[in-house]
C-alpha positions in Angstrom: -1.1 -95.7 -5.8 2.0 -97.3 -7.7 5.3 -96.4 -6.3 6.3 -94.6 -9.5 3.2 -92.4 -9.1 4.2 -91.6 -5.4 7.3 -89.9 -6.7 5.0 -87.3 -8.3 3.7 -86.6 -4.7 7.1 -86.0 -3.5 8.3 -83.9 -6.3 5.2 -81.7 -5.9 6.1 -81.2 -2.3 9.8 -80.3 -3.2 8.6 -77.9 -5.9 5.9 -76.3 -3.6 8.2 -75.9 -0.6 10.9 -74.4 -2.8 8.4 -71.8 -4.2 7.1 -70.9 -0.7 10.8 -70.5 0.5 11.4 -68.2 -2.6 8.3 -66.2 -1.5 9.5 -66.0 2.1 13.0 -64.9 1.0 11.4 -62.3 -1.3 9.5 -60.9 1.8 12.6 -60.7 4.0 14.7 -59.1 1.3 12.1 -56.3 1.0 11.6 -55.7 4.7 12.6 -52.1 4.4 11.4 -51.4 0.8 9.0 -48.5 0.7 5.6 -49.6 -0.5 6.2 -53.3 -0.5 3.4 -55.4 0.7 4.1 -58.9 2.3 3.2 -61.9 0.1 1.6 -65.1 1.5 2.1 -68.4 -0.3 -1.2 -70.3 -0.5 -0.9 -74.2 -0.9 -3.7 -76.5 -2.2 -4.4 -80.1 -3.1 -3.7 -81.1 -6.7 -6.5 -83.0 -8.5 -7.6 -86.2 -7.1 -7.7 -89.3 -9.3 -10.9 -91.4 -8.7 -10.3 -95.1 -8.7 -13.9 -96.3 -8.2 -17.2 -94.9 -7.5 -19.3 -96.5 -4.6 -22.8 -94.9 -4.0 -23.1 -96.9 -0.7 -19.7 -95.6 0.7 -19.1 -92.3 2.5 -16.6 -91.3 -0.2 -15.3 -92.6 -3.5 -12.0 -94.3 -3.7 -9.6 -91.6 -4.7 -5.8 -91.0 -4.6 -4.1 -87.7 -4.4 -1.3 -86.4 -6.8 0.3 -84.1 -4.2 0.3 -80.4 -3.3 0.4 -77.3 -5.5 1.6 -73.8 -5.1 -1.9 -72.3 -6.0 -1.2 -68.5 -5.7 0.6 -65.8 -3.9 -1.8 -63.7 -1.9 -1.3 -59.9 -2.1 -2.2 -58.9 1.5 -3.9 -55.5 1.6 -7.0 -54.0 3.4 -9.0 -51.9 0.9 -10.8 -49.9 3.7 -7.5 -49.2 5.5 -5.9 -48.0 2.3 -8.8 -45.8 1.4 -8.8 -44.2 4.9 -5.1 -43.8 4.9 -5.1 -42.0 1.6 -7.8 -39.7 2.7 -6.5 -38.8 6.1 -2.9 -38.4 4.7 -4.3 -36.0 2.1 -5.9 -33.9 4.8 -2.7 -34.1 6.9 -0.7 -32.8 3.9 -3.2 -30.0 3.5 -2.7 -28.7 7.0 1.1 -29.3 6.9 1.4 -27.0 3.9 -0.8 -24.5 5.6 1.3 -24.5 8.7 4.6 -24.1 6.7 3.0 -21.1 4.9 2.0 -19.5 8.2 5.5 -20.1 9.7 7.1 -18.4 6.6 4.7 -15.6 6.9 5.5 -15.2 10.6 9.2 -15.1 9.6 8.6 -12.4 7.0 6.6 -10.2 9.4 8.6 -10.9 12.6 12.1 -10.4 11.4 13.7 -8.3 8.7 17.5 -8.3 8.6 17.5 -9.2 12.3 15.1 -6.3 13.2 11.3 -6.7 13.7 9.2 -4.4 11.5 7.5 -3.3 14.7 10.5 -1.4 15.5 10.0 0.6 12.2 6.5 1.5 13.3 7.8 2.5 16.8 10.6 4.5 15.3 8.2 6.5 13.1 5.9 7.1 16.0 8.9 8.2 18.1 9.9 10.7 15.5 6.5 12.3 15.3 6.5 12.6 19.1 10.0 14.3 19.0 8.5 16.6 16.2 5.7 17.9 18.5 8.3 19.0 21.1 10.1 21.3 18.5 8.3 21.4 15.3 10.5 24.0 13.7 13.8 22.3 14.3 15.6 21.0 11.3 16.8 18.1 13.4 13.3 16.8 14.3 12.1 17.4 10.7 15.2 15.4 9.3 14.6 12.6 11.8 10.8 12.5 10.6 11.7 12.2 7.0 14.5 9.6 7.6 12.1 7.4 9.7 9.4 7.8 7.0 11.9 6.7 4.4 12.9 3.6 6.5 9.2 2.8 7.0 8.6 2.8 3.2 11.8 0.8 2.5 11.1 -1.8 5.1 7.5 -2.1 4.3 8.4 -2.7 0.7 10.9 -5.5 1.8 8.1 -7.2 3.8 5.7 -7.1 0.9 8.4 -8.2 -1.5 9.3 -11.1 0.8 5.5 -12.1 0.8 5.4 -11.8 -3.1 8.6 -13.8 -3.4 7.0 -16.6 -1.4 4.1 -16.5 -3.7 6.3 -17.1 -6.6 8.1 -19.8 -4.8 4.8 -21.5 -4.1 3.9 -21.0 -7.8 7.0 -22.9 -8.8 6.0 -25.7 -6.5 2.6 -25.8 -7.8 3.9 -26.4 -11.3 6.2 -29.0 -10.1 3.4 -30.9 -8.2 1.1 -30.8 -11.2 3.8 -32.2 -13.4 4.4 -34.9 -10.8 0.6 -35.7 -10.7 0.4 -36.1 -14.6 3.5 -38.2 -14.5 1.8 -40.4 -11.8 -1.2 -40.8 -14.0 0.9 -42.0 -17.0 2.8 -44.5 -14.7 -0.5 -45.9 -13.6 -1.6 -46.3 -17.2 1.6 -48.2 -18.0 1.3 -50.4 -14.8 -2.4 -51.1 -15.7 -1.1 -52.6 -19.1 1.7 -54.6 -17.4 -0.4 -56.0 -14.7 -3.1 -57.0 -17.1 -0.8 -58.7 -19.4 0.8 -60.7 -16.6 -2.4 -61.7 -14.9 -4.5 -62.4 -18.1 -3.5 -66.1 -17.9 -5.1 -66.4 -14.4 -2.1 -68.1 -13.0 0.6 -65.5 -12.3 0.1 -62.4 -10.1 1.9 -59.1 -10.6 2.3 -58.4 -7.0 5.3 -56.3 -7.1 3.9 -54.2 -9.9 0.7 -53.8 -7.8 2.9 -52.5 -5.0 4.4 -49.8 -7.2 1.0 -48.8 -8.4 -0.4 -48.7 -4.8 2.7 -46.6 -3.7 1.7 -44.1 -6.5 -1.9 -44.0 -5.2 -0.6 -43.3 -1.8 1.3 -40.3 -3.2 -1.5 -39.0 -5.2 -3.6 -39.2 -2.1 -1.1 -36.8 -0.3 -1.4 -34.4 -3.2 -5.0 -34.3 -4.1 -8.5 -35.4 -3.1 -8.5 -38.6 -4.9 -10.7 -41.6 -5.4 -10.1 -44.8 -7.3 -11.7 -48.2 -8.4 -10.4 -51.4 -9.8 -12.1 -53.4 -12.5 -12.2 -57.1 -13.0 -9.2 -57.1 -15.3 -7.0 -55.4 -12.6 -7.1 -51.9 -14.2 -7.2 -48.9 -11.7 -9.2 -45.9 -12.6 -8.6 -42.7 -10.7 -10.6 -39.6 -10.2 -9.3 -36.2 -8.8 -11.8 -33.8 -7.3 -14.5 -36.0 -8.8 -13.2 -35.7 -12.3 -11.8 -38.5 -14.3 -8.0 -38.5 -14.3 -7.1 -42.1 -15.3 -9.8 -44.1 -17.1 -9.6 -46.8 -19.8 -6.6 -46.2 -21.9 -6.3 -42.5 -21.4 -4.7 -40.2 -18.8 -6.6 -36.9 -18.8 -3.6 -34.6 -17.8 -4.1 -31.5 -15.9 -3.5 -28.4 -17.8 -1.9 -25.2 -16.6 -3.2 -21.7 -17.4 -0.6 -19.0 -16.8 -1.6 -15.4 -15.8 -0.1 -12.9 -18.1 0.3 -10.3 -15.3 1.6 -12.4 -12.3 2.7 -15.6 -14.0 0.6 -17.6 -11.6 -0.6 -21.1 -12.6 -4.1 -22.2 -12.5 -4.7 -26.1 -12.9 -7.6 -26.9 -15.1 -9.1 -29.8 -17.1 -8.6 -29.3 -20.8 -11.4 -31.8 -21.6 -13.8 -29.6 -19.8 -12.7 -26.2 -21.1 -13.6 -24.4 -24.3 -11.0 -23.2 -26.6 -10.1 -21.3 -29.8 -7.4 -22.4 -32.3 -4.9 -19.6 -33.4 -3.5 -19.5 -36.7 -0.4 -21.3 -35.7 -2.4 -24.2 -34.4 -2.1 -23.6 -30.7 -5.1 -23.7 -28.5 -6.3 -20.7 -26.4 -8.3 -22.2 -23.5 -11.2 -20.4 -21.6 -10.9 -22.2 -18.3 -14.0 -20.8 -16.6 -15.8 -23.7 -15.0 -13.0 -26.0 -15.9 -10.6 -25.4 -12.8 -9.4 -28.4 -11.0 -10.3 -26.8 -7.6 -13.5 -24.8 -6.7 -12.5 -22.2 -4.2 -15.9 -20.8 -3.8 -16.7 -23.7 -1.4 -15.8 -23.1 2.2 -12.7 -25.1 3.4 -14.1 -27.6 5.9 -13.4 -31.1 7.1 -17.2 -31.8 7.2 -17.4 -30.9 3.4 -14.2 -32.7 2.6 -12.7 -29.7 1.1 -9.6 -29.7 3.2 -7.7 -32.5 1.4 -4.4 -32.5 -0.5 -1.2 -30.5 -0.6 -1.7 -29.1 -3.9 -5.0 -27.4 -3.0 -3.3 -26.0 0.1 -0.5 -24.5 -1.9 -3.0 -22.9 -4.4 -5.1 -21.6 -1.5 -2.2 -20.1 0.3 -0.6 -18.6 -2.8 -4.0 -17.0 -3.9 -4.8 -15.6 -7.4 -2.9 -12.3 -7.5 -0.9 -9.7 -5.5 -3.3 -8.3 -2.9 -3.5 -4.7 -1.7 -5.6 -2.7 0.5 -8.5 -2.6 -1.9 -9.0 -6.3 -1.3 -9.9 -5.6 2.3 -13.1 -3.8 1.3 -16.3 -5.5 2.2 -17.1 -6.5 -1.4 -13.8 -7.9 -2.1 -12.6 -9.5 1.2 -14.2 -12.8 0.6 -11.8 -13.3 -2.4 -8.8 -13.2 -0.3 -9.9 -14.1 3.1 -9.1 -17.9 2.7 -5.6 -17.2 1.2 -3.0 -16.8 3.9 -0.6 -14.7 1.9 -3.2 -12.6 0.1 -4.9 -11.9 3.3 -1.7 -10.7 4.9 -0.7 -8.7 1.9 -4.0 -7.0 1.8 -4.2 -6.2 5.7 -0.4 -5.0 5.6 -1.0 -2.9 2.6 -4.0 -1.3 4.3 -1.9 -0.5 7.2 0.7 1.2 5.1 -2.0 3.0 3.1 -3.7 4.3 6.1 -0.5 5.8 7.5 0.6 7.2 4.3 -2.8 8.9 3.4 -3.3 10.2 6.9 0.0 11.9 7.1 -0.4 13.3 3.5 -3.9 14.5 4.4 -2.8 16.4 7.4 0.0 18.1 5.5 -2.6 19.0 2.8 -4.8 20.6 5.3 -1.8 22.7 6.4 -1.2 23.7 2.9 -4.7 25.0 2.6 -6.4 22.2 0.7 -10.2 22.4 0.6 -13.0 20.3 -0.9 -15.9 21.2 -3.1 -16.8 21.9 -6.8 -14.3 23.6 -9.0 -15.3 25.2 -12.4 -12.5 24.9 -15.1 -11.7 27.5 -17.7 -13.5 25.4 -20.3 -16.7 25.4 -18.3 -16.4 21.9 -17.1 -17.1 21.3 -13.3 -15.2 19.1 -11.1 -17.5 17.9 -8.3 -16.4 17.1 -4.8 -12.7 17.4 -5.5 -9.9 18.4 -3.2 -8.1 21.4 -4.6 -6.1 24.5 -3.7 -4.9 27.7 -5.4 -1.4 27.5 -6.7 0.9 29.3 -4.3 4.6 29.2 -5.2 6.7 29.5 -2.1 3.7 29.0 0.2 3.6 27.1 3.5 3.8 23.3 3.0 4.1 23.8 -0.6 6.6 22.7 -3.4 8.4 25.2 -5.4 5.8 24.8 -8.2 3.1 25.7 -5.7 1.6 22.2 -5.3 0.8 20.9 -1.8 3.7 19.2 -0.1 3.4 15.4 0.2 5.5 13.3 2.5 4.7 10.1 0.5 4.3 10.2 -3.3 3.4 7.6 -5.9 6.1 6.3 -8.1 3.9 6.0 -11.2 1.5 9.0 -11.1 1.3 12.5 -9.7 -0.5 13.2 -6.5 -1.9 16.5 -7.8 -2.5 17.9 -11.3 -2.6 21.6 -12.4 -5.8 23.0 -13.9 -6.9 26.4 -15.0 -9.9 27.7 -13.2 -12.8 29.7 -14.7 -11.6 32.7 -12.7 -8.2 32.7 -14.5 -6.3 31.2 -11.6 -4.2 28.0 -11.4 -5.3 25.3 -9.1 -3.9 22.0 -7.9 -6.4 19.3 -7.8 -5.9 16.1 -6.0 -5.8 12.9 -8.1 -8.2 10.6 -6.3 -7.3 6.9 -6.0 -9.1 4.6 -8.6 -9.3 0.9 -7.9 -9.5 0.2 -11.5 -6.1 1.7 -12.3 -3.5 0.3 -9.7 -1.0 3.1 -10.6 -3.2 5.7 -9.0 -3.2 3.9 -5.6 -1.0 4.6 -2.6 0.0 0.9 -2.2 3.2 -0.4 -0.7 5.0 -1.0 -4.0 3.9 2.3 -5.5 5.3 4.6 -2.7 8.3 6.8 -2.3 9.3 9.8 -0.2 9.2 13.1 -2.0 12.5 13.7 -3.5 12.6 17.3 -2.5 12.1 16.3 1.1 14.8 13.7 1.0 17.2 16.3 -0.1 15.9 19.1 2.0 13.8 17.9 5.0 13.7 21.5 6.3 11.3 22.2 3.5 8.6 21.0 5.9 9.3 24.2 7.9 6.4 23.8 10.5 6.6 27.6 10.7 3.6 29.7 9.5 3.7 32.8 7.5 3.4 34.9 10.7 6.7 33.2 12.0 5.1 31.2 14.6 5.6 27.4 14.8 2.8 25.2 13.4 2.2 23.2 16.5 -1.4 22.3 15.4 -0.1 20.3 12.5 2.4 18.5 14.6 -0.1 17.7 17.2 -2.5 16.4 14.5 0.2 14.0 13.2 0.6 12.9 16.8 -3.2 12.4 17.3 -3.3 10.4 14.1 -1.1 7.7 15.7 -3.3 7.4 18.7 -6.9 7.3 17.0 -8.4 3.9 17.5 -10.4 4.0 14.2 -8.8 1.1 12.1 -9.8 -2.6 11.8 -7.8 -5.4 10.3 -10.7 -6.5 7.9 -14.5 -6.3 7.7 -14.8 -9.4 9.9 -13.0 -7.8 12.8 -14.9 -5.5 15.1 -12.0 -4.3 17.3 -10.7 -0.8 16.6 -6.9 0.0 16.9 -4.4 2.6 16.3 -1.5 2.6 13.7 1.0 1.2 16.2 -1.4 -1.5 17.6 -2.5 -2.5 14.2 0.7 -4.2 13.3 0.7 -6.0 16.6 -2.9 -7.3 15.9 -1.8 -8.3 12.5 1.1 -10.4 13.9 -1.2 -11.8 16.5 -3.7 -12.9 14.0 -1.0 -14.7 12.0 0.2 -16.4 15.2 -3.3 -17.4 16.2 -4.0 -18.9 12.7 -0.6 -20.7 13.0 -1.5 -22.1 16.3 -4.9 -23.4 14.9 -3.3 -24.9 11.9 -0.5 -26.5 13.9 -3.0 -28.0 16.3 -5.1 -29.5 13.5 -1.8 -30.8 11.7 -0.6 -32.5 14.9 -4.0 -34.1 15.6 -4.2 -35.2 11.9 -0.8 -36.5 12.1 -1.9 -38.7 15.1 -4.7 -40.0 13.0 -2.5 -40.9 10.0 -0.1 -42.7 12.3 -2.8 -44.7 13.9 -4.2 -45.7 10.5 -0.8 -46.4 9.1 0.0 -48.5 12.2 -3.1 -50.6 11.5 -2.4 -50.9 7.9 1.3 -52.1 8.5 -0.1 -54.8 10.8 -1.9 -56.2 7.6 0.6 -55.4 4.9 3.9 -55.1 6.6 6.7 -57.7 6.7 7.3 -59.3 10.0 10.8 -60.8 10.3 9.9 -63.1 13.0 6.9 -64.5 11.1 8.9 -64.9 7.9 11.7 -66.7 9.7 9.0 -69.0 11.2 7.6 -69.7 7.8 11.2 -70.3 6.5 11.8 -72.9 9.0 8.2 -74.5 8.3 8.9 -74.6 4.6 12.3 -75.9 5.0 11.2 -78.6 7.1 8.5 -79.4 4.4 11.1 -79.5 1.8 13.3 -81.9 3.9 10.2 -84.1 4.5 9.5 -84.3 0.8 13.0 -85.0 0.0 13.1 -87.8 2.5 9.8 -89.1 1.2 11.3 -89.4 -2.3 14.5 -91.1 -0.9 12.2 -93.6 0.8 10.2 -94.3 -2.4 13.5 -94.6 -4.4 14.9 -97.1 -1.8 11.7 -99.2 -2.1 11.8 -99.2 -5.8 15.5 -100.1 -5.8 14.8 -103.0 -3.3 11.9 -104.3 -5.4 13.8 -104.2 -8.6 16.9 -105.9 -7.0 14.7 -108.5 -5.3 12.8 -109.2 -8.5 15.8 -109.3 -10.6 17.3 -112.0 -8.4 
């Protein structure tokens, strides 16, 4: 090759080594950058110039034009990325579930520094003291006081659980907004990457790092899958439904429950809707929900992935009460941590309240059967009693005395019997109408009893003490006839019910914590393997820097030698 042509070889070495040094410096400067993937400089030969073709030789006579900086390799492992995003999503699911259970344990275990178990014990102690001296105004006052504390603290626990539901609801909205924002960012990055790489020379590695980091975040929040087409576009699916595809981001919509304010994520493109006069759409999201909670949560089924799903599952769909513990309804709340505890806790309060009220009603002379009214109508199988003003265990209006009354509706209603007498009929609870239920948030202590606990009396019309009613109250707390839910066979008492409830939460928390810890170990192992592929090694980059610096120096020296040779020839020929 002519000496002038040899200068091109040297200059290609200088340029290539400089570019490789820049790549190495770029790696070192981003050693601690989150989401950054190390880049590898790939060098290759420039095109050879063929001087002659000899079919009888092993090779043609060719001369090289030097080295070129062919590309910068974006070092990633597709399978490790996919595994990491799946396992990190599962880890986030159990992390959220663990945090929720820890919060529930806090709500149940402590209340202003005092465990709710103490409230149950205090009420039980007050009833025991009552049996020792039923007619004493002191023991009666203590009973009413403990009953009032029981309702107040029960409502505080339930309000705490409800507030945490609202807190999770706000987080759900924030997470969905973040997911939609990620989707739009991916669209923008797709456009930028495609624009840069369309020439086939330049690689948008830093933009790809940003996009991959977003995919990592989406993997934490949802069960996500993705593909990349030949043009560099990434398409994303969430729970098997297209989220980013082509030039569209199908944002997740939010349906708001008018009663609770709870958000439900849904796919607007899969939901039917009606258009109101003002142009707004009213969606029917049945079948368009992002998450299908009818499927059992299981690692085998892959239904335990994503922090957003864990939040929705823990929050539940409504404020649960004791009616949700019935065999027909329990499946709807059993998978939700908060709703399950709300329902079982409310069931405990309901059982205590109705049992005490029933015992007092029996003392007041309540009976059960058919009652014919003045208009000829017949009330079948109702609890009723004849109005008796000033009677035993009666209010001033003659109605049976109740320790616990409902805030919104009356416990008894007055009717006119066919015999011309007035009767008080018990208003049965109706699950269709929540204001008829003896639930935690619909309870209060009878105002008359709060003002005058001695109204209880516990002294019969003949002047004797009503020891039978007091003993019945005591027996109610020792009967082992209650269960936490339809899936539990163990019978328990009032006092032990709460202990079993707390133990159930603790056991569930232990299980979730164990799974989370194991999952964390798995994620760390996958991430460690992934970092070995994509992580920046300072030692390796410094070694490359020395190598490319030496190559740069060698190319520089090569050019100097060629320059000296040219100078010598020119000077010699000139002479």
